[in-house]
N, C-alpha and C positions, 0 to 999 in steps of 0.2 A: 837877769836870773828869774826863772820861772817860780812864782810864788806858790804854785800848787804842788810842785814836786822838786825837792832839792836832791832827791836820790831815787832809790835807796843806795846809800854809799857810806863808806867809812871815811870820816874826817880825822883831824888831829886836834886833841885838846892840849892845853898848856898849863893846867893847874899843877903847881908844884913841880914843874918840869925844867924850866930854863933860868928862872930868876933874871940875871943880866948877862947870861952866858951866850953871847951872839954866835960864837963859833959852834957851840953845841947845837943851838937852834938851827943854824945853817945846815949842819950835817943831817940832823933828824928830818928837817923839812924837805931838804933835797931828796933824801931817800923816800920820803912819803910821796912827794910829787912824782918821782920817777916810777913809783909803784902804782900810780893811778889816782891817789887821793887829790882832792882839789879844794877842800874847805879847811881853814885853820880857825880854831875857836880860841879866844882869849878874853881878857878882862883887865881893867885897872886893879881889880882885887888880887890879881895873880902876880904881885910883886913887879919885877921888871920884865915880865914875859912879852908884853906888847913891844917894848923897845927892842928886846932881843930878836923878835921875829921880823922887825921892820926891814932890816937889811936884805934878808933873803926874799922877802915879799917884793921889795922894789926890784931886785934882780930878776925875778920870775913872775912879774905882776900879771902877765897875760894868762898864766896857768893856774892862778889861785884866787879863791874867793875868801875874803876876810869876814868872819863872824865875831864881833867883839861886843862890848857892853858899856853901858853907862851905869856907874855905881856911885851915886852921889846924893847927899842929903840937902843939897841946895841947887837951884837952877844954875847959879854961877859956876859951881864946881862941875856940874854936868857938862856945861858948854865948854869949860876948859879941858875936860877929858876928851871931848869930841874933837876939839881943835888939835890936840896932840895926836889923836888918831889920824886925822886928816893929814897932818904933817908927816907922820910915819908911813901911812899906807896909800895916800892920795885920795882914796874914797873907801867907803865901807859898804860891802854887799849886804850884810845882815847886822843891823844895830839893835841890840837887845837891852831892855831895862832889867838890870840884874837884881834878882831876889825881890822884885816888886817895889824896890825902894823909890818912893815918890813917883810912882808910875803915871798917875794922872797928870801931875804937873809937868813931867818931862815929855809926855806924849805930844803936847801941842807943838813945841818947837822942833821935835824930831820929825813930825809930819811935814813941817815946812821944809826941812832939809831933804826929806824924801821927795816932796813935790818939786824941789829944785834939781833933782837928779843926782844928788851927792850920796844918797843912800838908796839901795834897792828895796830892801824889806825891813820891816820893823817887827821885833819880837819881844817876848817877855819870858822871864825865867823864875824858877824857884826850886830849891833842893829838898824842901820839907813837905811831907804830906799834910802837915798841919796848916799849910798855906794854900792847899789846892783849891779850896773854896774861893779865895780871892783871885787865884790864877784863872779859874773858870770865869769869874766876874769880869776880869780883864779881857778874856777872849770874847765874851759875849757882847762887848762893845763893837766887835767886828772891825776894830782899828789896828789889829795886829795880824801879821801874816805868818809868824812862826811862834812856836812855844818850845822852851827847853825844860826838860823835866827828867827825874831819875827813873830808870827802868832796867831791871834785870830779873832773873828768875827768883831772887829772894826779896825783891822790892817791886811789887806789882800794883801798888795802890792806884797808879795812874790809869790802869785798865778800867777802873770802875766808872769814872766820869770824864776825865780829861781826854783820853784817847777817842772815845765816841764823840765828844764835843768837837775836838779838832777835826775829825773826819767829817762831821756834819757841816762845819763852817769852812772847810777847805784850807785849814791852817796846817802848815808843814810842822812836823814833829822832829825835834832834835833831842836825842837821848844822851844825857849825862850819866855817869856811873854805870856804864853797860857791863863792866867787869865785876862790879860789886860796890860795897860802900866806900865812904871816903877813906882814901889811903890804904885800901885793902882790896884783894882780889878773892873772889869765891874760890876756895881750894879746889885744885884739880883732882879728878878721879884717876884711877889707874889708866894708863894709856890704852889698854885693850878695850876699855869700856867705850871708847870713842869709835870703835871699828864700824858700827852701823852708820856713822856720819861721814866716813871717808868718801863715799860717792858724791858727797856735796862739797868736796874740796876742803874738808876740815882736817887739819893735821894737828892743831893745838887746841887746848881747852879755851884759850882766849878767843880763838876763831869761832869755836862753838857758841860762846856767849854772845859774841858780836852778831853772828848770823842768826841766833835765836831772836834777837831784837829786830833785826832788819827783815826777818821773814814775816813779821807782823805788817800787813799792808798799810797800816796807819802810820808807820814809822818811816821817816825819810833819811835820817842821818844819825849815826852814832859817833861819839867823839872821845875815844879812849885817849888818855894822856900817857906819854912815855918819853923817857930820856934816851932810850936805846934804839938806834937806827934799825937793827934787825927785827926788833919787836914791831917797830912801825911798819916795816915791809910785810911782816907776817899778818899784822892786823889788817892792812889794806886788802889782802887777798880775800878777806871775808866779805868784801863789798861786791862780790860778783855772784851771779846765779850759778848753779841752781839753788833755789831757796828751800828751806826746810818746810815739810808738811806738818800737819798736826801731830803725827806719831813721833816724828823726829824732835819737834819742839817739846813734846811731853817727856821724851828721853832726857833732853838737856835739863829740864826741870827736876826730874828725879835724881839725876847725877848731882845737881846743885843743892838738893835739899839737905 
């Protein structure tokens, strides 16, 4: 996997999506892969999502890249999470230290696993702008190849420091919460307000929000979560050009305000 560019592309998040429902995960992931998505994002923090995803990942392993996380307050717990991931997925394309938890301590053994070829890229994540200073500190070590952070027209704090820093260091950016805050979507405007965006392949408000993020050249991947196969198919369509220009991005921002 190219550590400089993961996309631009739409992936599939699994926060509050599958729990232990392997049948639902198989249906949604199959639809997502058929629509052109290739990256599945998960975490031990997401209940039984990793386990639910494992069956369909094994069935279609050559078509999918797994981006998951270590979320552990001890080295032993972190290694145990990783061994379960290896058992479920075979290997991990993007292993991320979730919410900066014990990131310095986990980084050493994760680098050994990457050197051994069992991990492609190492990343670090956080959902809160209050932790962006420490997230920047982690990136400045130059030991991470990806960063996951929140970005949408109502949550743009990452534009101040983290996106410029990631671009400077060649770090791939994975966007969480591209549709809005935790558990909510930025309310959709009337459908006719989207008319100027139709030439860009946008039919839904969710597609407008996803393409808004992906049209920032510093962004590689957006990972909207869904339990609905048709939503997954529609979301995937936002991962193709043409990309929005400054005027179209400004329109989405006004509609989201």
